[in-house]
Each structure stands twice: as structure tokens, then as C-alpha cells.
N, C-alpha and C positions, 0 to 999 in steps of 0.2 A: 174051281177051289172050292173045297168044302170043309166044314167046322172038324177039326180034329179033337177028339174028347180029351180033356186034360192039358190043352195047350192053350195059352194066353197071349195075346199081343200087348204090349205095353210100349207106347212111343212117348219118349220123354224129349222135348225141345227146351233149350234154355237160351234165352235172348243174350247175346254177346258173350258167348262162352267159346273159346278156343279149346280144342281137344288137348293140347299140351298143358292146359291147367288141371287137367284130372289124372289121378294114379292109373286109372285103366289104361291110359295112353302113355305111360311112361314117366310121368313126373314122379319123383320119389320123394319130393319136397313139400307136397302138400298132402292134407287130409281129406279124401274122399270115399269114406269106407261104403257109404249106401250105393254110390253109383258104381263104384269099383264091384260091389258084390253083384249088382243087377247086372254089370257088364259080363261078370264071371260065369254067370250062370244063364246067360241068353246069347243072342247075336249082337257082336259089336262092330259097327261099321268103321273101317279104317281109312276109306277112300270117298267118303262122302263130300261132295262140293255143294256150297249155296249157289243157286242161280241168281240170287238177289240178295243184297245186303240190308233191304229193307224188311222188318218183321211180318207185315201182313202178307206182302206177295210171297215171301220166303215160305210161310206156312201154307199157303195156297199151293204153292209149287209141291212142297213134301206131302200133303195130302191128295193132291189130284195127279202128282206124277207128270204134270204139264209145266210148261215155261210161261211167263207173264204175257207173252203174246198171244197165247192160247187161250188163257183163261180171263184176262183183261184186267186184273189187279196189278196195279203198278206202284201205288203209294199205300201208306197207312190210313189216309183219310181220304173221302170222296170216291170211293170204289167199294162195290159189293161183288162178293163171290157168286157166279151164275148158280141159279138154283137147279139147271138141268144138266149141270157137269157131275158126275159122280167123283167121290172120294173115297179115300181108304176107310174112313167110318161109314159110308152108306154102303159100300160092298161087303165090310165086314158084318155089319147089322144084318144085311139080306141073307147072310149064310149062318145065322144064329149067335152071333157075338152080341154081349152088351156093349155098347159104347157110350163115351162120355168125355169130358174134356174139363180140366180145372185149369183157370187162369187167377193166380192169386192178385193180378191187379184189379180185377172186376169184383173181387170180393171186397178189396178195401174200397173201392169205389162205391159201392152199395152201403157198406159200413159207414163212409164219410157223409154221404147223401141222407142216410138216416140220421145222424146228427144234425145236420144242417136244419132239415126240416122239423125234428123234434125242438130244436132252438126256436123255431118259429111257431110252436104250438099244434103242428100239424101232425099227430101222434098216428093216426091210421097210415098216413104215407110213410112214415118213420117205420111203422111196424112191417109195411110191405116191403121196405128195401133192405130191412134187417133180416126178414124172412129169406128173402133171395141171397143174402150174404152167408147164412146158414145152409142153405141148400146147395151153395156153391163150394162151402167148406164147413161141414158139421163141427169141426174142431176149433173154430175161430171162436175163442174166448170172449173177445170183447164185444162181438155180435150178438152170442148167446147172453152176455149179461144185459146189453143194450136192449135185445127184444123182450127178456124177462121183465124188464124196468118198464117198458113202454106199455105191455099188455095190463100189468097192475094197473098203470094209470087210466087205462082203456076199460077197466072193469073185468078183465077175464083172466081171473086168477088161475083157473085150472090149466090154462094154455101156458100162463107164464111158468107155472110149477115144472112143467116138462123142460122148459129151455134153461131156468135156473139150475135145476138137478144136472142138467147136461154141463152147464157151466162149471159146476163144483166138481166134476169127473175131469173136464178138459184143462182146468185152469189151476192145477195145485199151487204154482207159485205167484199167482196173481196177487194183487192188492188185498192185503188181509183185512182193510176196512170192508172192503166190498164183500169179500167172502164171509165176513162175520153177518154184515147185513142179511146175505142171501140165505145163511143158514138159520138165522133168527126167524126170519120169514117163513122159510119151508116148514121149520119145527113148531109153527103156532099152532 
């Protein structure tokens, strides 16, 4: 396999979603325009079967092309995917593709941890969690706001300015009181 110029691979997995809940698979009563559009312009699999009903093993199956008894991941906790097993990501990366993954639950977890440690006054650790949340999802307006706020508390206004400017761009409909505070601070 070699990288074909202009071709991309986008794998979308959605936990607990049946195909018959999407317009692309024939459901005329739902509105799933973005997924339908992606499906219409790409390859849509109509006979894919999950070999595991549990999230982590199922993703290990999808990405490695192996069954759970081959890769060893059988549950969501207590298992690690073997580092020496190739995955779709490692194969594509070796052939010049940029690879990555986004897990909204992980972004929310870092955002939540940031709140918890900030409430305890551990602002540097909070900043670390919020930076991780923003790295995972640069459009997460709550993490952008929180990160800017904590960076000001830590005496790092230049760094805060970057995140708060992004917050204003990413959250046009967010809390007006927060937006006014950010605008006032940025325009001082």
C-alpha cells in the first residue's frame, strides 16, 4: 500500500449507534446530514459486523483487524493493547498519512479534572488538564475559557490572551457575562 496523493482516510466510530438510525443507511425519519454527506462522498460499509459488543475490544478489533483472542483486549478496563501489534494508524502513518484520534469523553474528563484541581487551588495542574483538553479539541470553548482564566491567575497573561481570543471565536453563543469579561480583559 502506498499513499495516493489527494486521498484521505477518515474512520468514524460512534459508540452504540445502529446503522438504521442514520439517513445514509435508509432511515428517512432522522436528520443526519453531515454523516450522510460523508457517506455519499466516500466508502460506506453496509455489511460490517462487530466482533465484540464492548467498546475498547471492538475498537481494538477495528483498528488491528484481529479478534479479541488475538490481541488480548476483552473488556473496557484492565487491558492494554499490545504495543507490538500493528494498527490501521501505524500502517497509514508509515506510508505518509497524518494520523490522530479524537475522543470527546477524554476532552470532557480533562476539563472536569481541571475544574476539580482548580477548586483545590492547584492551578498549575489545572492548566495542564485544560491544555490537554484544548489539544484534544481546540474548539472546546469551556476549556479555552478555563485555561485563559487560570493562566491569568498564574501570572501568564500573554499565554492567556491566545486562549481567550480563541474562546471568543469558538463560543459566539456562550455566557454573555463571561464573554464581556474576556473582551474587557483582552481590550485593556
